[in-house]
N, C-alpha and C positions, 0 to 999 in steps of 0.2 A: 661439626665441619660440614659445609655445603658441598654440592657437586654441580658441575656445569656440564651440560650436554653439548658435545661437538658433533655436528652432523656432517658426515662425509657422503656426498651424493654419488650414487652410481651413475645416474643420468642427470645432466645439468637441469636445474629448475629455474625458470625465468619468472619475472613478475607477471607477465602477460599470460603465461600458460596456467599457473596455479594448479598444476597436476601433482598429486603426491606420488613421487617416485620412491623406490626402495632406499632406505636409509641404513647406514651402519653407525651405531652409536658407541662412542667412547666416553668414559668418565674421567675427569681430572679434578683434583681438589681445588676449591676456591673458597674464599671467605664468605660467610653468611651475609656480610654487609653488601656483597655484590648481587644478592638475590632479592628481588622486589616483588611484593604481593600487589597484584593489580586488580582493581574492581572496576566495574562499569555500571553506569546508570543510563537509562534510555528515555528520551522524550521524543514526541512526534510534533513536527511543525504543522499546525492546522490552519494557520492564517496565511493567505497568499500575499496580502498587501502590507503586512506589518508583522513584527515579531510576536509570536504567541505559541506557547508550548503546552502540551498535555502529556502526562506520563504514559509510556507504552502500557497498554492494558495488561491485566494479569493473564497468565497462561498463554503468552505469546512466545514464539521462538525467535532467537537472533543468532545468526551465524557470523562469526568474526574471523576473517582470514588475516593471519599475522605475518608480516614481512619485516625482516631486520636487514638494513642496508641493502634493500632491493632484492633480498633473497627470501623465498617463501619458507616459512617455518612450520606453521600448523594452522588448522582450522578448529576453532572451539565453538560448540553449540551451547548457547545459553537459553534459559527460560526465565520469564518474569513470574516467580512464585509470589512476589509482591509487585504491584504496579510500579513500573519505572526502575526496578532493581533487578539486575541481571545476575543469575546464578548459574555456574557451569553445570551441565548435565552429567558429565563423565568424570568429574573430579571435584574435590571440596574447595579448591582454590586454584587460582592461576598465578604461577610464579615465573617471572622473567628476569633474566640477567640484565645488569646495567647496559644500556645501549639506546640506539635510535630506531624506532619502530614506525611502521605504517599499519593501520588497521582498516580493513575493508569490511563494512558492516551491512548485512542484509537481513531483512525481517519481513513479516507479513502482518497486516493489521487484523486479519481474520483469525478467529480462534481455531486452534488445532490444525492449522496449515503450516507446514514447514517452509522455510525460505527456498528459493531456487538453488539447485545444486550445481556449482561451477566445477566440481571435482572431475567430472567425466567429459568436459569439453575444453576447448582452448581458452576462450575468454567471453563466451556468450551462452545464454540459455534461452530456451523457448518458453513462451508465456501463454496465459489464457485470461479471458475476461472474468470479472467477478472476484478477482483477488487484489487486495490492497497491498501492492508491493511497496516496500519501504527500503531506503538505502542511504548511505553516506560514507564518506571516507575521512579518516583522520591521518594526515600525512606528516611525517617527520616529528613524531612525538618522542621526546627524550625521556627515558625512564632511568632515574638515578636513585629513587627511593620508593617505598610503597606508596601507592597513589590511587585515587578514584578518578576515572576518566568519564566525563559526560559525553554521550553520543546523541546527536540530534539527527533524527531520521526524517526523511522527506518522502512525501507521497510521489510515486513515479507514474501513477495512472491518473485518470480523471474520474470525477464523480458526477453523475446526473441525478438530480433530485426534482421530483415532480409533485406539486400539491394540487389537489382537485378542489375547485370552488364552484359555488352556484352563481348564476347571474343575479344581480341585485336590481331592485326597483329604484325609483327616484329617492326613496327614503332610506336607501341602503339596507333594505330587508331582502333576505334570500327568496328568490322565486321558486327554487327547487330545493328540496331537502335531500341531501346526499346521505343515504343510510350506510352504504359501504362501497368500497372499491375492491375489485378482485381481478385476478388473471391479467395483471399488467405484464406485457411482454415487449421486448425491444430488440431490434436488429442491431447487433453489436459490431464493432470493428472486426475485420477478418484477422485471424491470428497467424496465417501462413507467412512465414519468413520474418515474423516479429521477434526481436531479441532484446535482451538487456545486456549492456556492455559492463564488464567486470570493473574496469578501471574508473568509470564515471558513474555507474549506476543508472545511466540514461537508457530509456526504452525507445527504440526506433518506431516512429509513428506508422500506423497502418494507413493505407491509401484506398481501402475498399471495405465493403460491408459484407458480413457473413450472411448466408442464406438461412442459418439456424438461429432462431430467436432464443433469448434467455429471459428468465423471469426477473422482475423487479420486486423485491420484497416490500410489502405494504404494511404500514402502521397507521390505522385510521384512514385519513384521506391524504397521506403522504407516502411516497415510495422513493427508493433510491437504488442505484446500481453502480458498481465500479467498472469502468471501461478503459481499455488500453488507449493510449494517445492516438489521435486520428487526424488526418488531413483529407477532407472530403467535402465536396461542394453541394451535395444533394440532400443533406440532412439525414436524420435518423427516423425510421418508421417505428411507431409503437402502437400497441392495441391494448384495450382494457374493457372490462365490464363494470357497470355501475348500477347499483340498486337505488331507486329514487322514490320518494314520497310514499314509503311503505309498501310499494309494489313487490311482489314475490318473483317477478320475472325481470331479469337484468336487461339493460340496454347495452349493446356492444358497439364500440367505436374503434376506428383506426385513424391515426393522425400522424403528423410529422413534426419533429423538433428541428428548427432551423439552427444551425451551428453558428456561433459567434466567430466571425472571420473565417468561416469554413473549416474549423478545426476544434479538436479537444486537446487542450494543453495539459501536460503533467502538473499535478498539484492543484488544479482548478476544480472547484465544486460549482457546477452550472445549475442554477435554479430556474425552474419553469413553473408556470401555473396553467392549469387546464380549466377553462371556464365552461361550465355546462349550461347551455341556454334552454329557456323554456320552449323554444322552437325545436328542441331535441337535436341541436347542433352543438359542436364544441369549437372553442377558440383557444389556440395555444399561444401563450405569451411568454417571451423570455423575461425573466425577472432581473437576475444579476449573477455575477460571480461572487460568492460569499465564502465565509469560513467553512471549513470541511465539516459536514454534518456527521455527528457521531452515530454509531449504529449499535444495536444490542447483539447478543450472542447468535441471533438468527439473521443478522445483517439487515434488520428492520431499522429504519431511521428513528432516532430518539428525539431529536429536536425538530419541531415543525419549522418549515422554512418561512412561511408567511406569518408575520406578526399581526 
């Protein structure tokens, strides 16, 4: 014999508040046929211009806020013990009664970082740069039997990827040998007042730049960083050190990234190349908006941008 939980709210819970209030729980007998085991799988949309998914990486967390008939029921935290497969952390299985549910899903692409917590605020959370916030909503899902629900998560921030290249001669030979690139720092969007909305998962763009630089992790001659969405006309200042031609002393440069349409849009991966001239100058070129560049466990880019 199965049991159904009836939640009697001491304080009314609305969809927009999503705050756990005290619950009184009563049990009434129901048929086991009315209880459904629910599984989730999670993929990340990495292509901005066409459909393209990759499984959410292993050891990532996903918080799913469950609503039934516009009433908040519970929040379950999942983890990807296997890439793309969500396992509840606090229970062996998720059982729901027959009904119509909405699921508000939040995750982070970075390893060991938990999703933003909406429990202690009305419907927004504060955010920071360097975190690959992911979210999506599944609305009006009818549950009448045990089922597996696919969750497609979308990048809610922007990605900047920079590749460093040497100037070429007329025969396409490198004029400078780049031994290594280090200490890449960028002035990111200001985080003051920047929030993510619970109902949509959308992040309000910043309109200014922080005075505090953040590091861009480097892999060989390519670096990347996750930045909050931005609307700003003056571009982003970045600095770096580069070792050239076997020299043991680095050359230090400061340059500017010109923003496409004066903004960083959520879900876009903006690719730039920095050409190092024999004259010891640099030229920054915008390349394109491309597929999201995957990163390793240290947030270093895995896939080189320039082919």
